[in-house]
PDB file with one MODEL, atoms N, CA, C and O in Angstrom:
MODEL        1
ATOM      1  N   UNK A   1     124.156  90.072  73.986  1.00  0.00           N
ATOM      2  CA  UNK A   1     123.815  91.287  74.709  1.00  0.00           C
ATOM      3  C   UNK A   1     122.454  91.067  75.372  1.00  0.00           C
ATOM      4  O   UNK A   1     121.496  90.635  74.731  1.00  0.00           O
ATOM      5  N   UNK A   2     122.392  91.369  76.653  1.00  0.00           N
ATOM      6  CA  UNK A   2     121.131  91.178  77.375  1.00  0.00           C
ATOM      7  C   UNK A   2     120.176  92.345  77.123  1.00  0.00           C
ATOM      8  O   UNK A   2     120.558  93.368  76.555  1.00  0.00           O
ATOM      9  N   UNK A   3     118.948  92.172  77.550  1.00  0.00           N
ATOM     10  CA  UNK A   3     117.904  93.171  77.300  1.00  0.00           C
ATOM     11  C   UNK A   3     118.221  94.503  77.984  1.00  0.00           C
ATOM     12  O   UNK A   3     117.949  95.563  77.420  1.00  0.00           O
ATOM     13  N   UNK A   4     118.788  94.461  79.184  1.00  0.00           N
ATOM     14  CA  UNK A   4     119.139  95.693  79.893  1.00  0.00           C
ATOM     15  C   UNK A   4     120.144  96.505  79.086  1.00  0.00           C
ATOM     16  O   UNK A   4     119.959  97.703  78.870  1.00  0.00           O
ATOM     17  N   UNK A   5     121.205  95.846  78.646  1.00  0.00           N
ATOM     18  CA  UNK A   5     122.257  96.521  77.882  1.00  0.00           C
ATOM     19  C   UNK A   5     121.708  97.076  76.577  1.00  0.00           C
ATOM     20  O   UNK A   5     121.966  98.228  76.227  1.00  0.00           O
ATOM     21  N   UNK A   6     120.958  96.262  75.865  1.00  0.00           N
ATOM     22  CA  UNK A   6     120.385  96.700  74.591  1.00  0.00           C
ATOM     23  C   UNK A   6     119.454  97.893  74.794  1.00  0.00           C
ATOM     24  O   UNK A   6     119.498  98.853  74.024  1.00  0.00           O
ATOM     25  N   UNK A   7     118.625  97.839  75.811  1.00  0.00           N
ATOM     26  CA  UNK A   7     117.707  98.937  76.091  1.00  0.00           C
ATOM     27  C   UNK A   7     118.432 100.205  76.483  1.00  0.00           C
ATOM     28  O   UNK A   7     118.064 101.299  76.054  1.00  0.00           O
ATOM     29  N   UNK A   8     119.460 100.060  77.294  1.00  0.00           N
ATOM     30  CA  UNK A   8     120.241 101.225  77.720  1.00  0.00           C
ATOM     31  C   UNK A   8     120.942 101.883  76.535  1.00  0.00           C
ATOM     32  O   UNK A   8     120.925 103.106  76.398  1.00  0.00           O
ATOM     33  N   UNK A   9     121.552 101.074  75.688  1.00  0.00           N
ATOM     34  CA  UNK A   9     122.240 101.619  74.519  1.00  0.00           C
ATOM     35  C   UNK A   9     121.248 102.287  73.564  1.00  0.00           C
ATOM     36  O   UNK A   9     121.567 103.305  72.951  1.00  0.00           O
ATOM     37  N   UNK A  10     120.057 101.722  73.440  1.00  0.00           N
ATOM     38  CA  UNK A  10     119.033 102.322  72.584  1.00  0.00           C
ATOM     39  C   UNK A  10     118.591 103.671  73.153  1.00  0.00           C
ATOM     40  O   UNK A  10     118.408 104.635  72.409  1.00  0.00           O
ATOM     41  N   UNK A  11     118.422 103.732  74.466  1.00  0.00           N
ATOM     42  CA  UNK A  11     118.036 104.999  75.104  1.00  0.00           C
ATOM     43  C   UNK A  11     119.120 106.055  74.921  1.00  0.00           C
ATOM     44  O   UNK A  11     118.818 107.228  74.702  1.00  0.00           O
ATOM     45  N   UNK A  12     120.379 105.642  75.010  1.00  0.00           N
ATOM     46  CA  UNK A  12     121.488 106.578  74.805  1.00  0.00           C
ATOM     47  C   UNK A  12     121.465 107.112  73.376  1.00  0.00           C
ATOM     48  O   UNK A  12     121.593 108.318  73.165  1.00  0.00           O
ATOM     49  N   UNK A  13     121.303 106.227  72.396  1.00  0.00           N
ATOM     50  CA  UNK A  13     121.254 106.674  70.993  1.00  0.00           C
ATOM     51  C   UNK A  13     120.088 107.630  70.766  1.00  0.00           C
ATOM     52  O   UNK A  13     120.247 108.652  70.098  1.00  0.00           O
ATOM     53  N   UNK A  14     118.930 107.313  71.311  1.00  0.00           N
ATOM     54  CA  UNK A  14     117.752 108.172  71.139  1.00  0.00           C
ATOM     55  C   UNK A  14     117.973 109.536  71.787  1.00  0.00           C
ATOM     56  O   UNK A  14     117.606 110.566  71.220  1.00  0.00           O
ATOM     57  N   UNK A  15     118.571 109.539  72.967  1.00  0.00           N
ATOM     58  CA  UNK A  15     118.820 110.797  73.670  1.00  0.00           C
ATOM     59  C   UNK A  15     119.857 111.628  72.935  1.00  0.00           C
ATOM     60  O   UNK A  15     119.723 112.849  72.854  1.00  0.00           O
ATOM     61  N   UNK A  16     120.898 110.985  72.395  1.00  0.00           N
ATOM     62  CA  UNK A  16     121.888 111.713  71.594  1.00  0.00           C
ATOM     63  C   UNK A  16     121.228 112.354  70.377  1.00  0.00           C
ATOM     64  O   UNK A  16     121.540 113.490  70.021  1.00  0.00           O
ATOM     65  N   UNK A  17     120.321 111.628  69.747  1.00  0.00           N
ATOM     66  CA  UNK A  17     119.599 112.163  68.598  1.00  0.00           C
ATOM     67  C   UNK A  17     118.725 113.350  69.001  1.00  0.00           C
ATOM     68  O   UNK A  17     118.699 114.372  68.315  1.00  0.00           O
ATOM     69  N   UNK A  18     118.013 113.207  70.113  1.00  0.00           N
ATOM     70  CA  UNK A  18     117.165 114.285  70.611  1.00  0.00           C
ATOM     71  C   UNK A  18     117.999 115.513  70.976  1.00  0.00           C
ATOM     72  O   UNK A  18     117.574 116.644  70.740  1.00  0.00           O
ATOM     73  N   UNK A  19     119.171 115.297  71.544  1.00  0.00           N
ATOM     74  CA  UNK A  19     120.061 116.398  71.905  1.00  0.00           C
ATOM     75  C   UNK A  19     120.536 117.130  70.648  1.00  0.00           C
ATOM     76  O   UNK A  19     120.544 118.360  70.605  1.00  0.00           O
ATOM     77  N   UNK A  20     120.924 116.381  69.650  1.00  0.00           N
ATOM     78  CA  UNK A  20     121.358 116.986  68.390  1.00  0.00           C
ATOM     79  C   UNK A  20     120.240 117.836  67.796  1.00  0.00           C
ATOM     80  O   UNK A  20     120.469 118.963  67.356  1.00  0.00           O
ATOM     81  N   UNK A  21     119.039 117.289  67.786  1.00  0.00           N
ATOM     82  CA  UNK A  21     117.894 118.022  67.238  1.00  0.00           C
ATOM     83  C   UNK A  21     117.635 119.302  68.038  1.00  0.00           C
ATOM     84  O   UNK A  21     117.386 120.357  67.455  1.00  0.00           O
ATOM     85  N   UNK A  22     117.691 119.214  69.356  1.00  0.00           N
ATOM     86  CA  UNK A  22     117.457 120.395  70.198  1.00  0.00           C
ATOM     87  C   UNK A  22     118.495 121.471  69.909  1.00  0.00           C
ATOM     88  O   UNK A  22     118.164 122.653  69.820  1.00  0.00           O
ATOM     89  N   UNK A  23     119.736 121.064  69.764  1.00  0.00           N
ATOM     90  CA  UNK A  23     120.796 122.036  69.459  1.00  0.00           C
ATOM     91  C   UNK A  23     120.596 122.661  68.085  1.00  0.00           C
ATOM     92  O   UNK A  23     120.758 123.870  67.916  1.00  0.00           O
ATOM     93  N   UNK A  24     120.239 121.829  67.097  1.00  0.00           N
ATOM     94  CA  UNK A  24     120.043 122.320  65.732  1.00  0.00           C
ATOM     95  C   UNK A  24     118.889 123.307  65.639  1.00  0.00           C
ATOM     96  O   UNK A  24     118.918 124.223  64.817  1.00  0.00           O
ATOM     97  N   UNK A  25     117.879 123.125  66.471  1.00  0.00           N
ATOM     98  CA  UNK A  25     116.706 123.998  66.417  1.00  0.00           C
ATOM     99  C   UNK A  25     116.822 125.172  67.389  1.00  0.00           C
ATOM    100  O   UNK A  25     115.929 126.016  67.459  1.00  0.00           O
ATOM    101  N   UNK A  26     117.922 125.223  68.134  1.00  0.00           N
ATOM    102  CA  UNK A  26     118.142 126.332  69.047  1.00  0.00           C
ATOM    103  C   UNK A  26     117.318 126.276  70.322  1.00  0.00           C
ATOM    104  O   UNK A  26     117.121 127.294  70.985  1.00  0.00           O
ATOM    105  N   UNK A  27     116.834 125.082  70.666  1.00  0.00           N
ATOM    106  CA  UNK A  27     116.034 124.917  71.890  1.00  0.00           C
ATOM    107  C   UNK A  27     116.983 124.659  73.063  1.00  0.00           C
ATOM    108  O   UNK A  27     117.283 123.512  73.396  1.00  0.00           O
ATOM    109  N   UNK A  28     117.446 125.741  73.676  1.00  0.00           N
ATOM    110  CA  UNK A  28     118.445 125.638  74.739  1.00  0.00           C
ATOM    111  C   UNK A  28     117.927 124.876  75.958  1.00  0.00           C
ATOM    112  O   UNK A  28     118.666 124.099  76.563  1.00  0.00           O
ATOM    113  N   UNK A  29     116.671 125.092  76.319  1.00  0.00           N
ATOM    114  CA  UNK A  29     116.121 124.393  77.479  1.00  0.00           C
ATOM    115  C   UNK A  29     116.090 122.892  77.230  1.00  0.00           C
ATOM    116  O   UNK A  29     116.537 122.113  78.071  1.00  0.00           O
ATOM    117  N   UNK A  30     115.564 122.482  76.074  1.00  0.00           N
ATOM    118  CA  UNK A  30     115.501 121.054  75.761  1.00  0.00           C
ATOM    119  C   UNK A  30     116.903 120.459  75.673  1.00  0.00           C
ATOM    120  O   UNK A  30     117.122 119.324  76.097  1.00  0.00           O
ATOM    121  N   UNK A  31     117.839 121.207  75.133  1.00  0.00           N
ATOM    122  CA  UNK A  31     119.220 120.719  75.050  1.00  0.00           C
ATOM    123  C   UNK A  31     119.771 120.448  76.448  1.00  0.00           C
ATOM    124  O   UNK A  31     120.441 119.439  76.666  1.00  0.00           O
ATOM    125  N   UNK A  32     119.492 121.342  77.394  1.00  0.00           N
ATOM    126  CA  UNK A  32     119.953 121.119  78.773  1.00  0.00           C
ATOM    127  C   UNK A  32     119.310 119.885  79.383  1.00  0.00           C
ATOM    128  O   UNK A  32     119.971 119.114  80.080  1.00  0.00           O
ATOM    129  N   UNK A  33     118.036 119.700  79.125  1.00  0.00           N
ATOM    130  CA  UNK A  33     117.325 118.517  79.636  1.00  0.00           C
ATOM    131  C   UNK A  33     117.935 117.249  79.046  1.00  0.00           C
ATOM    132  O   UNK A  33     118.194 116.287  79.770  1.00  0.00           O
ATOM    133  N   UNK A  34     118.163 117.246  77.741  1.00  0.00           N
ATOM    134  CA  UNK A  34     118.721 116.066  77.079  1.00  0.00           C
ATOM    135  C   UNK A  34     120.149 115.799  77.540  1.00  0.00           C
ATOM    136  O   UNK A  34     120.540 114.641  77.691  1.00  0.00           O
ATOM    137  N   UNK A  35     120.940 116.860  77.769  1.00  0.00           N
ATOM    138  CA  UNK A  35     122.300 116.673  78.279  1.00  0.00           C
ATOM    139  C   UNK A  35     122.283 116.021  79.653  1.00  0.00           C
ATOM    140  O   UNK A  35     123.086 115.129  79.929  1.00  0.00           O
ATOM    141  N   UNK A  36     121.379 116.458  80.511  1.00  0.00           N
ATOM    142  CA  UNK A  36     121.272 115.870  81.848  1.00  0.00           C
ATOM    143  C   UNK A  36     120.853 114.407  81.755  1.00  0.00           C
ATOM    144  O   UNK A  36     121.384 113.558  82.471  1.00  0.00           O
ATOM    145  N   UNK A  37     119.909 114.118  80.880  1.00  0.00           N
ATOM    146  CA  UNK A  37     119.463 112.726  80.685  1.00  0.00           C
ATOM    147  C   UNK A  37     120.611 111.871  80.171  1.00  0.00           C
ATOM    148  O   UNK A  37     120.805 110.744  80.628  1.00  0.00           O
ATOM    149  N   UNK A  38     121.366 112.401  79.228  1.00  0.00           N
ATOM    150  CA  UNK A  38     122.491 111.662  78.670  1.00  0.00           C
ATOM    151  C   UNK A  38     123.565 111.418  79.723  1.00  0.00           C
ATOM    152  O   UNK A  38     124.145 110.333  79.778  1.00  0.00           O
ATOM    153  N   UNK A  39     123.829 112.409  80.549  1.00  0.00           N
ATOM    154  CA  UNK A  39     124.780 112.221  81.652  1.00  0.00           C
ATOM    155  C   UNK A  39     124.322 111.097  82.573  1.00  0.00           C
ATOM    156  O   UNK A  39     125.122 110.248  82.967  1.00  0.00           O
ATOM    157  N   UNK A  40     123.030 111.091  82.916  1.00  0.00           N
ATOM    158  CA  UNK A  40     122.493 110.035  83.782  1.00  0.00           C
ATOM    159  C   UNK A  40     122.621 108.658  83.130  1.00  0.00           C
ATOM    160  O   UNK A  40     122.984 107.685  83.792  1.00  0.00           O
ATOM    161  N   UNK A  41     122.324 108.579  81.840  1.00  0.00           N
ATOM    162  CA  UNK A  41     122.416 107.294  81.137  1.00  0.00           C
ATOM    163  C   UNK A  41     123.858 106.807  81.060  1.00  0.00           C
ATOM    164  O   UNK A  41     124.118 105.613  81.209  1.00  0.00           O
ATOM    165  N   UNK A  42     124.795 107.718  80.829  1.00  0.00           N
ATOM    166  CA  UNK A  42     126.209 107.332  80.793  1.00  0.00           C
ATOM    167  C   UNK A  42     126.679 106.874  82.177  1.00  0.00           C
ATOM    168  O   UNK A  42     127.467 105.935  82.293  1.00  0.00           O
ATOM    169  N   UNK A  43     126.195 107.537  83.205  1.00  0.00           N
ATOM    170  CA  UNK A  43     126.552 107.134  84.565  1.00  0.00           C
ATOM    171  C   UNK A  43     126.001 105.742  84.864  1.00  0.00           C
ATOM    172  O   UNK A  43     126.697 104.906  85.440  1.00  0.00           O
ATOM    173  N   UNK A  44     124.762 105.498  84.478  1.00  0.00           N
ATOM    174  CA  UNK A  44     124.140 104.192  84.673  1.00  0.00           C
ATOM    175  C   UNK A  44     124.909 103.111  83.908  1.00  0.00           C
ATOM    176  O   UNK A  44     125.140 102.018  84.426  1.00  0.00           O
ATOM    177  N   UNK A  45     125.297 103.425  82.687  1.00  0.00           N
ATOM    178  CA  UNK A  45     126.070 102.466  81.893  1.00  0.00           C
ATOM    179  C   UNK A  45     127.389 102.139  82.591  1.00  0.00           C
ATOM    180  O   UNK A  45     127.774 100.973  82.679  1.00  0.00           O
ATOM    181  N   UNK A  46     128.074 103.154  83.080  1.00  0.00           N
ATOM    182  CA  UNK A  46     129.354 102.936  83.759  1.00  0.00           C
ATOM    183  C   UNK A  46     129.174 102.088  85.020  1.00  0.00           C
ATOM    184  O   UNK A  46     129.992 101.214  85.306  1.00  0.00           O
ATOM    185  N   UNK A  47     128.116 102.346  85.761  1.00  0.00           N
ATOM    186  CA  UNK A  47     127.866 101.592  86.988  1.00  0.00           C
ATOM    187  C   UNK A  47     127.622 100.107  86.718  1.00  0.00           C
ATOM    188  O   UNK A  47     127.861  99.261  87.580  1.00  0.00           O
ATOM    189  N   UNK A  48     127.143  99.802  85.511  1.00  0.00           N
ATOM    190  CA  UNK A  48     126.817  98.416  85.167  1.00  0.00           C
ATOM    191  C   UNK A  48     127.807  97.815  84.174  1.00  0.00           C
ATOM    192  O   UNK A  48     127.575  96.733  83.634  1.00  0.00           O
ATOM    193  N   UNK A  49     128.903  98.517  83.938  1.00  0.00           N
ATOM    194  CA  UNK A  49     129.954  97.981  83.067  1.00  0.00           C
ATOM    195  C   UNK A  49     129.566  97.916  81.605  1.00  0.00           C
ATOM    196  O   UNK A  49     130.096  97.093  80.859  1.00  0.00           O
ATOM    197  N   UNK A  50     128.650  98.768  81.189  1.00  0.00           N
ATOM    198  CA  UNK A  50     128.233  98.798  79.789  1.00  0.00           C
ATOM    199  C   UNK A  50     129.099  99.806  79.050  1.00  0.00           C
ATOM    200  O   UNK A  50     129.135 100.983  79.409  1.00  0.00           O
ATOM    201  N   UNK A  51     129.795  99.346  78.023  1.00  0.00           N
ATOM    202  CA  UNK A  51     130.640 100.247  77.241  1.00  0.00           C
ATOM    203  C   UNK A  51     129.783 100.963  76.210  1.00  0.00           C
ATOM    204  O   UNK A  51     129.003 100.346  75.485  1.00  0.00           O
ATOM    205  N   UNK A  52     129.945 102.269  76.163  1.00  0.00           N
ATOM    206  CA  UNK A  52     129.192 103.100  75.231  1.00  0.00           C
ATOM    207  C   UNK A  52     130.177 103.598  74.184  1.00  0.00           C
ATOM    208  O   UNK A  52     131.174 104.236  74.521  1.00  0.00           O
ATOM    209  N   UNK A  53     129.901 103.308  72.912  1.00  0.00           N
ATOM    210  CA  UNK A  53     130.819 103.672  71.839  1.00  0.00           C
ATOM    211  C   UNK A  53     130.941 105.161  71.625  1.00  0.00           C
ATOM    212  O   UNK A  53     132.051 105.689  71.567  1.00  0.00           O
ATOM    213  N   UNK A  54     129.823 105.846  71.506  1.00  0.00           N
ATOM    214  CA  UNK A  54     129.848 107.283  71.209  1.00  0.00           C
ATOM    215  C   UNK A  54     129.757 108.074  72.503  1.00  0.00           C
ATOM    216  O   UNK A  54     129.084 107.669  73.451  1.00  0.00           O
ATOM    217  N   UNK A  55     130.433 109.188  72.524  1.00  0.00           N
ATOM    218  CA  UNK A  55     130.323 110.101  73.663  1.00  0.00           C
ATOM    219  C   UNK A  55     129.720 111.393  73.171  1.00  0.00           C
ATOM    220  O   UNK A  55     129.825 111.729  71.991  1.00  0.00           O
ATOM    221  N   UNK A  56     129.099 112.105  74.058  1.00  0.00           N
ATOM    222  CA  UNK A  56     128.497 113.383  73.673  1.00  0.00           C
ATOM    223  C   UNK A  56     129.466 114.519  73.943  1.00  0.00           C
ATOM    224  O   UNK A  56     130.396 114.399  74.740  1.00  0.00           O
ATOM    225  N   UNK A  57     129.225 115.602  73.268  1.00  0.00           N
ATOM    226  CA  UNK A  57     130.092 116.771  73.419  1.00  0.00           C
ATOM    227  C   UNK A  57     129.576 117.685  74.494  1.00  0.00           C
ATOM    228  O   UNK A  57     130.179 118.725  74.763  1.00  0.00           O
TER     229      UNK A  57
ENDMDL
END
């Protein structure tokens, strides 16, 4: 796995974690921000052929 792929997957995992935390704490604004970031990261992964194991809800 190259550095780009590893970094992208790490960012996705971190953002998923941040999104979960925002939802658990009831921070709707932060949850929306994290969802948008996660969408962008998934789009970037798809554009570069990076398979992402977990998907967000």
